N, C-alpha and C positions, 0 to 999 in steps of 0.2 A: 365502540365496542361496549356491550353491557358489562356491568360489574360482576355478574355471576352467570355462568353458563353450565348446563348439565347435558350429559350424553349417556347413551347406553351402548355398551360394547356388544356387537352381534356375533363375534367369533373370537377365540383366543388370540391375544396379540400383546406385544410389549406396550406398556403405558405411554412411553414417549413417542413411539411410532403412531399409536392410535390418536393421541392428541395433536401431533404434528399434522396429520391428515384432516382432522376435524376443524382445527383452528387455522389451517393453511399457513403454518409457520414452520421454521426449521426445528429440527430436534434439539439443537443447542438452545434455542429460545425457550422451548418447552422445559428443558433441563433447568434453566434459570428459574422458571416459574415454580417447579417442584422444589428446588433448593430453598426458595423463599417461603415455603410452607403454604402454598396457595391451592394445592390439589388434594382432593379427597376421593377415595374409592369406597363405595358402600358406606359413606359417612365417616370413614376413618382416614385421618391425615396420613399421607404417604411421603416418604423422604427419598425414595430411590426411583430414578428414571426407568430402570430396567424391570420394574415390577411386572409380572405376567398377569394380564387380565383374563378373566374367564367369561364365557358367554353369559350375556344378560347382566353383567355387573354395571353398576352406575358410577359415573365419574362426574364430579362437580369441580368447577374451577372458579375461584374467587379472585378476580383481578385486582391487584393493588392500585392505589392512586398513582398517577404519573407524577414523578418529582421533577419540577422544572427549576433549574438553577437560574439565578438572575444573570443577565448578560452584563459584562463590564463595558465601560467606555473604551472605544478604540480610536487610535489616531493614525491609522494606516488604511490603505485599500489594497485589494488584490485584483490583478488583471483577470477578467472573465473572457475565456476563449469562445465558449458556447454556452447557451442556456435555453432550456425549454421547460415545459411543465413538469417533466419527470426527473431531470438531472441537470447538473452544473459542471462544466469543465473549466478549470482555472489554471493559471500559471503561477505557482507558488513562488514567492521571492525567497532568496537566501536569507537566513537569519530568523525565519519565522518558524516557531514550534507548532506542530499540528495539534497535539492534545495537551490539556492542562495537567499539571502535576505539582505536588508540594514544592519541588525545587524550581519550578518555573514561575518567575515573578512578573514577567511581562504578558500582555495579551497574546492569545494564540489564534490559530486558524479557526478553532472551534468557536472562540468568542466572536470572530468576524462572521461566521455562519449564523450564530445566534442573532447578531445585529441585522442580518439579512432576513431573519425570520425562519431559517431552516432548522426545525426541531423535529426529530423523529423519536417517537416514544416506542419502547418495546412492550411486549405483552407482560413482562415482569416488572414494569414500572420505572425502569431506568430510562434516562433521557440520553439519546445519542444524536449525532448530527450528520448522518449520511456518509461518514468517512468509510470508503471502501478499501482503500490502501493508503499508506502514509509515506511521507518522505522525511528523511532526517532534517534536522534544523538547518544545517548548512547547505543542503541540496535544494536547488531550485527546480522548477519545471511543472509538467502537466500532471494534474490529478483530476479524477472524476468524483463527484459527490452526488449521492442519491437524494431525491426530495421526498421519497415515501418508502415505506417498509418493503413493498413488493419489488420495487426497482433495486433497492439495496440488496435484497436476497438474490435477485437475478444476477446482478453484477458480481456479488461475492462468489456465486457459483462459477461464473466465468473465470474469476481469479483463481479459484481452486482447481478447476479442470484445465487451466493453462490455455484456454481459448482467448483470453484477454492478452494482447501483445503489449510489451513495455520495452522501449529502447532508450538508452541513455548515451550521452556524450561525455567524455572525460579527457583531460590532458594528464598524461602520466610520464613518469621517468623512473628508470631508463626505459627505452622502447621494448615492446614485446618482440620475441624472436620469430614467432610463427604468425602467419596471416590470420588464422582462426585458432583461438585457444579456448578449450572447454575445461572448466573447473567444476567438479562435482564433489563437494566436501561438506559434511555436516557442521553446523555453527551453533555455538552456545556462548553464554557470558564467560569471559576470561576469568579464571580462578586467581590470576596474579594481578590483574588490573581491572577494576570494576567499571572503568570508563570504556573498556574495549570488549569486543566480541572476539572469539577465536574458533578456529577449526579443530574440533575435538570429536572423537568417535561417538560419544553419546549425545551429540548435539542434534538439532533438527535438520532434516535433509535440506540441501541448498545446491542450486546449479546455476551457473552463469556462463554465457559465451562471450568472448571478447574478440573484436575484429579490428585489425589495423586499418586506419583510415589515411593518415598522412604524417610524415616526419616534420619536425620543426626545422627552421633554416639551419641551425647548428647541429641538427640530428641527435640532440641529447634528450629531446622530449618527443612525445607522440600523441596525436589526437586519435582516440579510439572510440568505437561504439560498443555498447554492452547490451546484451539481451538477457533479460531476467526470466527464469522459469519459476522461481520462488521469490518470496519477499522478506527475507530475514533482515533483522537490524544490521546495518553496516555491511550488507552482503557483498557488494561490489568491492568495497575497501578491504574487507577481510580476505576475499578470494585473491585479490591482487597481491596482498601481502605474502601469500603462499608462494608467489613467484618472485618475491623480493622486488616488487614494483609498488609505487604509491602514487596517489593522485596529487598533483601540484596544489599546494595550499592546505593539505591535510596534515594537521599538527598532532594527530593521535596515532596514526598508523605509519610505519615506515620511517626512514631516516630523512628528516626535513632539514634542508640546507638553510643556513643563516641568511643567505642572499636571496631566498625565495621572496619575490616581490608580489606574489598574488595576495590580494586582499580577501579572498574567499577560497573555499575548496572548489576546484574546477570540475564539478560533477553536476550534470544537468539532465533531468528527465525530459527527453526530447520528443518522443512520439508515443502515442497511446491509441490502440484500436480495440474495439469490442463490438458485439452485436447489441444494438439499441434494444432494450427490453420491451419497448412498446411498438416501435416502428419495425422491429424484427429485420433490420438491415445493418450491414457492417458500416461503422463510422470510424473515422480516423482523425486525430487531432495532433497538431505540432505546436510546441511552445517555443517561441523565440527566446534566444539566450539573453540573459541580463547584460547590461552595458559593460560592467566590469569584466565579466568573463569574455565577452566579445572583444573588448579592447586588448586584453592579454593575448588572445589568439591572433589578433591583427598584427601585434608586434612580433610575435614569434614564428608565424606561419605565412606561407604564400596563400593569400586569401582567394585568389582565382581558383586554386586547386581545392581549397577548403569548401568553397561553395558547391563544387561538383560532388565531392565525396560525402557531403552532409545532406544531400537530397534524400528525403525519407524513403523513396522507392529504391534508391541505390543501396541504402543501408539494409533494408528488409530483405531485398533480393540477395544481398551478399551472404546473409545468414542462411536463407532458405536453400541456396544452391549447395550448401555443405551437408544438408540433411541432418542437421544437429538434432 
């Protein structure tokens, strides 16, 4: 992309809408560009995305240099489920943080992606790494990563319009009472505990469906499937807490027993499907459970039944028949 581009507006229009069309970018990316003082209208710097353009006004964009952070050394690898020229589908291990932050001392998934050479630059100069949706540090499972900005935009739109399907497996206690439980409650950062999220009226909308799969041998725990409609931080855990349920191994939400022998939170992103942005066909991916989670379930549950109820088609059909 050239460092400077100029356009002429042919009819009255919002600045961000006009540039999004001309640059083939999202309005949010254009808003970042305006915020970074890179956009001029009739040679005057503008600071608001909602400026109304008049007919024949000229718009100039000065693109900033792309900032590339140095990749750190990493001493781990991540299972690749699928890869082509456009995207990467991985099985994220538990204990791996997705994004770097001041509080994160160890290498992250982003560092691993840098190591693989996946670097996406935005029009506003920031570097990003194709992360379309994230998983909490303790959650394992399937994630899709875009290799270019166009695919990133297309996948993000599927995430927003809920055409991207995401299904999780979890072991909870005590068991749910209903076969299908739908929880629709807004989520925000807890005002009493900064480590937690909470359901509060002024939070962001969030919706989860929960499906009973199978009871443990002692009937005290339950394997369930979870269908996400939104992707808020800790969403599954927070919504379960509203029903006084918690995921085994979760030491933040719910009442955790001292005899809890799980070495990790038993929450796994199991199945992901979406329309491939280039092939234009539905693709589906399943992430095998990590060994520790699998071993726990093998001890507590009848595995012959578990294999039957964790078939992806069975899980997806179970939710679809409820018309949730």
